[in-house]
C-alpha positions in Angstrom: -27.8 38.7 -34.8 -24.3 37.4 -34.5 -23.5 40.0 -31.7 -26.3 38.4 -29.6 -24.2 35.3 -29.3 -21.3 37.3 -27.8 -22.7 37.2 -24.3 -21.3 33.7 -23.5 -18.7 33.3 -26.4 -15.0 32.8 -25.7 -13.9 33.7 -29.2 -15.0 34.8 -32.6 -13.7 33.1 -35.8 -13.7 34.7 -39.2 -12.5 32.8 -42.3 -11.7 34.9 -45.3 -10.3 33.3 -48.5 -9.0 30.3 -46.5 -7.3 32.4 -43.8 -8.4 32.4 -40.2 -8.8 35.5 -37.9 -9.5 35.2 -34.2 -11.0 37.8 -31.8 -10.6 36.8 -28.2 -13.6 37.6 -26.1 -13.3 35.8 -22.8 -10.8 33.3 -21.3 -11.7 29.6 -21.7 -11.2 26.7 -19.3 -7.7 25.3 -19.6 -6.7 25.1 -23.3 -10.0 24.4 -24.8 -10.1 27.4 -27.0 -6.4 26.9 -28.1 -7.0 23.4 -29.3 -10.4 24.2 -30.9 -8.7 26.9 -32.9 -5.9 24.5 -33.7 -8.4 22.0 -35.1 -10.0 24.6 -37.3 -6.6 25.5 -38.7 -6.0 21.8 -39.5 -9.2 21.8 -41.4 -8.0 24.7 -43.5 -4.8 22.9 -44.2 -6.6 19.7 -45.1 -9.0 21.3 -47.6 -7.2 24.5 -48.8 -9.4 27.0 -50.5 -12.6 24.9 -50.0 -13.9 26.3 -46.7 -16.2 29.2 -47.5 -15.9 32.7 -45.9 -17.8 32.7 -42.6 -18.2 34.5 -39.2 -19.1 32.7 -36.0 -19.1 32.8 -32.3 -17.7 29.9 -30.2 -18.5 29.1 -26.5 -16.1 26.6 -25.0 -18.3 25.7 -22.0 -20.0 22.3 -22.1 -23.6 23.0 -21.4 -25.8 24.5 -24.2 -27.5 27.9 -23.6 -29.7 28.5 -26.6 -33.0 27.2 -25.4 -35.4 26.4 -28.3 -38.6 27.4 -26.4 -37.3 31.0 -26.1 -37.3 31.4 -29.9 -40.8 30.2 -30.8 -44.0 32.0 -31.6 -44.9 35.1 -33.5 -43.0 37.5 -31.3 -39.8 35.4 -31.0 -36.5 37.0 -31.7 -33.8 35.8 -34.0 -31.8 32.9 -32.6 -28.2 33.6 -31.9 -25.9 31.2 -33.8 -23.5 29.8 -31.1 -21.1 27.0 -31.6 -20.1 24.6 -28.8 -19.3 21.0 -28.0 -22.6 19.9 -26.6 -26.3 19.9 -27.4 -29.6 18.2 -26.5 -33.2 18.1 -27.6 -34.2 21.3 -25.8 -31.4 23.5 -27.2 -30.3 24.8 -30.6 -26.6 25.5 -30.1 -24.5 24.4 -33.1 -22.5 21.2 -32.1 -18.9 21.2 -33.1 -16.3 18.5 -32.5 -14.7 18.4 -29.0 -11.3 20.1 -28.6 -9.7 16.9 -27.3 -9.7 15.3 -30.7 -6.4 17.3 -31.0 -5.3 16.5 -27.4 -6.1 17.5 -23.9 -2.7 18.6 -22.5 -3.9 19.2 -18.9 -4.7 15.5 -18.3 -2.4 13.9 -20.9 -5.1 12.7 -23.3 -3.3 12.3 -26.7 -4.7 13.5 -30.0 -7.3 11.2 -31.3 -5.3 9.4 -34.1 -2.7 8.4 -31.5 -5.2 7.5 -28.8 -7.2 5.4 -31.3 -4.2 3.3 -32.0 -3.5 2.9 -28.3 -7.1 1.7 -27.8 -6.7 -0.9 -30.6 -3.4 -2.2 -29.1 -4.9 -2.3 -25.6 -8.0 -4.2 -26.7 -5.7 -7.0 -28.0 -3.6 -7.2 -24.9 -6.1 -9.2 -22.8 -8.8 -11.5 -24.1 -12.3 -10.4 -23.2 -13.0 -13.6 -21.3 -9.9 -12.9 -19.2 -10.7 -9.3 -18.3 -12.0 -8.2 -15.0 -15.7 -7.2 -15.2 -15.5 -3.5 -14.6 -17.0 -0.5 -16.5 -15.0 2.7 -16.5 -16.0 6.4 -16.7 -14.1 9.6 -15.9 -15.6 13.1 -16.1 -17.3 16.0 -14.4 -20.8 14.9 -13.3 -21.8 18.5 -12.5 -22.2 19.6 -16.2 -25.3 17.5 -17.0 -28.2 16.0 -15.2 -27.7 12.6 -16.9 -24.3 12.4 -15.4 -25.8 12.9 -12.0 -27.8 9.7 -12.6 -24.6 7.9 -13.4 -23.1 8.8 -10.0 -25.9 6.9 -8.4 -24.2 3.7 -9.5 -21.8 4.3 -6.6 -21.0 1.4 -4.4 -22.8 1.3 -1.1 -23.8 -1.1 1.6 -26.7 -2.2 -0.6 -25.0 -2.6 -4.0 -21.7 -3.3 -5.8 -22.1 -3.3 -9.6 -18.4 -3.4 -10.6 -18.0 0.0 -12.3 -15.2 2.5 -11.8 -16.4 6.0 -12.0 -13.9 8.8 -11.8 -15.3 12.1 -10.7 -13.0 14.7 -12.2 -13.1 18.4 -11.4 -9.8 19.9 -12.4 -7.3 17.4 -10.9 -9.6 15.8 -8.4 -11.1 12.3 -8.9 -12.8 9.7 -6.8 -13.3 6.0 -7.5 -16.8 4.5 -7.3 -17.9 0.9 -7.7 -20.9 -0.8 -9.3 -21.7 -4.3 -10.9 -22.9 -5.7 -14.2 -23.1 -9.6 -14.2 -24.3 -9.9 -17.9 -20.9 -10.9 -19.3 -22.0 -12.0 -22.8 -24.2 -9.0 -23.3 -21.4 -6.7 -22.0 -19.0 -8.3 -24.5 -21.4 -7.7 -27.4 -21.8 -4.1 -26.4 -18.1 -3.6 -26.0 -17.2 -5.2 -29.3 -19.7 -3.1 -31.2 -18.5 0.1 -29.4 -14.8 -0.7 -30.3 -15.8 -1.4 -33.9 -17.6 1.9 -34.1 -14.7 3.8 -32.6 -12.2 2.3 -35.0 -14.2 2.4 -38.2 -16.6 5.4 -37.9 -15.0 7.8 -35.5 -11.9 8.5 -37.5 -10.3 11.9 -38.0 -11.3 11.6 -41.7 -14.9 11.6 -40.7 -14.3 14.3 -38.0 -12.8 16.7 -40.6 -15.5 16.0 -43.1 -18.2 16.7 -40.5 -16.5 20.0 -39.7 -16.3 20.9 -43.4 -19.9 20.2 -44.2 -21.1 21.9 -40.9 -19.2 25.2 -41.7 -20.2 25.1 -45.3 -23.9 24.7 -44.5 -23.7 27.4 -41.8 -22.0 29.8 -44.3 -24.9 29.4 -46.7 -27.3 30.9 -44.0 -25.3 34.1 -43.4 -27.1 37.2 -44.8 -24.0 39.4 -44.7 -20.6 39.4 -46.2 -18.0 38.4 -43.5 -15.2 40.9 -42.9 -12.3 41.0 -40.5 -13.3 42.6 -37.1 -11.0 45.3 -35.9 -9.9 43.4 -32.8 -9.2 40.1 -34.7 -5.7 38.9 -35.5 -4.7 36.3 -38.1 -3.6 32.9 -36.8 -1.9 30.1 -38.5 -0.6 26.7 -37.4 3.0 27.9 -37.3 2.2 30.9 -35.0 0.3 28.8 -32.5 2.8 25.9 -32.5 5.7 28.3 -32.0 4.1 29.8 -28.9 3.2 26.4 -27.3 5.5 24.6 -24.9 5.8 21.2 -23.4 2.9 18.8 -23.9 0.8 21.4 -25.8 3.6 21.7 -28.4 3.9 18.0 -28.7 0.2 17.4 -29.2 0.1 20.1 -31.9 3.0 18.5 -33.7 1.4 15.1 -33.4 -1.9 16.3 -34.8 -0.8 18.6 -37.5 -2.1 17.9 -41.0 0.9 17.2 -43.1 -0.6 17.7 -46.5 -3.8 18.6 -48.3 -6.4 16.0 -49.0 -6.6 16.1 -52.9 -9.6 13.9 -53.1 -11.7 16.4 -51.0 -14.3 15.7 -48.4 -17.0 13.1 -48.6 -20.3 13.9 -50.4 -23.0 15.1 -48.0 -26.0 12.7 -48.0 -29.4 14.2 -48.6 -31.5 15.3 -45.6 -34.0 13.0 -44.1 -37.5 13.0 -45.6 -40.3 13.8 -43.1 -41.3 10.1 -43.0 -37.6 9.1 -42.5 -37.2 11.6 -39.7 -40.5 10.5 -38.1 -39.3 6.9 -38.0 -35.9 7.9 -36.7 -37.6 9.8 -33.8 -39.9 6.8 -33.1 -36.9 4.4 -32.9 -35.1 6.8 -30.6 -38.2 7.2 -28.4 -38.5 3.4 -28.2 -35.0 3.0 -27.0 -35.3 5.7 -24.5 -38.4 4.1 -23.1 -36.6 0.8 -22.7 -33.8 2.5 -20.9 -36.2 4.4 -18.6 -38.0 1.1 -17.9 -34.7 -0.5 -16.8 -34.0 2.5 -14.6 -37.3 2.3 -12.9 -37.0 -1.4 -12.2 -33.5 -0.9 -10.9 -34.9 1.9 -8.5 -37.7 -0.4 -7.3 -35.2 -3.2 -6.5 -32.9 -0.8 -4.7 -35.9 0.5 -2.6 -36.9 -3.1 -1.7 -33.4 -3.9 -0.7 -33.1 -0.7 1.4 -36.4 -1.6 3.2 -35.2 -5.0 4.3 -34.1 -5.3 8.0 -30.4 -5.5 8.7 -30.7 -9.3 9.5 -31.9 -10.0 6.0 -28.8 -12.1 5.3 -30.1 -15.8 4.8 -27.4 -17.3 7.0 -28.2 -14.8 9.8 -32.0 -15.5 9.4 -31.4 -19.3 9.7 -29.2 -18.9 12.7 -31.8 -16.6 14.4 -34.6 -19.1 13.7 -32.5 -21.9 15.2 -31.9 -19.8 18.4 -35.6 -19.1 18.7 -36.5 -22.7 18.4 -34.0 -23.7 21.1 -35.1 -20.9 23.3 -38.7 -22.0 23.1 -38.0 -25.6 24.4 -38.3 -26.3 28.3 -35.1 -26.4 30.2 -35.3 -30.3 30.6 -35.5 -30.7 26.9 -31.9 -32.0 26.9 -32.0 -35.9 26.6 -29.5 -36.5 29.3 -31.5 -34.2 31.6 -34.7 -36.1 30.7 -33.1 -39.4 31.5 -31.7 -38.0 34.7 -35.1 -36.8 35.8 -36.6 -40.4 35.7 -37.1 -42.2 39.1 -34.3 -44.3 40.4 -36.3 -47.6 40.1 -36.5 -47.2 36.4 -33.7 -49.7 36.0 -35.1 -53.0 34.6 -33.2 -55.1 37.2 -34.6 -53.0 39.9 -38.1 -53.3 38.6 -37.8 -57.1 38.4 -36.4 -57.2 41.9 -39.4 -55.3 43.2 -41.8 -58.1 42.0 -43.2 -60.4 44.8 -41.1 -63.6 45.5 -43.8 -66.0 44.2 -43.7 -64.6 40.8 -41.4 -67.6 39.8 -43.5 -69.8 37.4 -42.3 -73.0 39.1 -43.3 -71.8 42.5 -46.7 -70.8 41.2 -47.2 -74.3 39.7 -46.0 -75.9 43.0 -48.6 -73.9 44.9 -51.5 -75.3 42.9 -53.6 -78.1 44.5 -52.8 -81.7 43.4 -56.2 -82.5 41.9 -55.8 -79.7 39.5 -53.8 -82.1 37.3 -55.9 -83.8 34.7 
């Protein structure tokens, strides 16, 4: 069963009596395999003699490959146990902590303990109200469909949502812009995320997750692990001695200095069927809310895209004014209208044009004498 996971694995790990043996199967991208192995060695130093004997295959590629629908039904074959960094609802790969918790040398991401402190200091450097309203993301959008959706937030002639998305493929990156005007809501989300990172996502919890994951996995093995002929023993000193530059520094910075005498945390009991059902319902509810927001945003984008180019309110008003002026006759100018009146329109001229006997005194003088009473 274990050999069936070899097809995509980068290395095989065997732990015997607290000592690690590695069989290299295929080269990994950059130093993913190196720092993953380094992290496992730190776990053995932290909890010496506590990690059970085990044998596993590890794939250092992001996307999961053990599809659940291929291992269902009466004629289904045994599922290959394959460890990796990612998983989803449709796959059964065993999810293990990311190698970058111990450092990502190629892009200068520090080990998590040091990076966590930098984040805490950085958050205090500028008050939230004084920060520029930008969201930030950097990564490779090609590894997952959901990341492809994120790229759609790119700035365009129709939208600017104030986000900075760095598309990274090796050493390439491109900046993209988007906007989020909900400052108070964004502040609440940001503070909760920062609190979670500082309090919950600690290396103590990372190591405890690793310990319980490997312990529960070892319970499922139906064979006694042995050292493969091609495997070689590795220890922190042997890896650190071969490393150079930033790789060596990150190993030194993330090395476990002493054993944890208190031991790992207690593993909580599994969810009951009712608890699991409620958990799934809550997850589906939140997913529905997100999908509704996405649909509404898409509809708004389509409406904006269907508007004519002169949809700018100022341009529309200017256009309407021009149309009204164009519809008036050429003599609609007041000066032109006055100029078009006849020359005798002057009041003095009109009075001068009256007959001479229009004077009241003359009219009275012209009346017969017997008209007086």
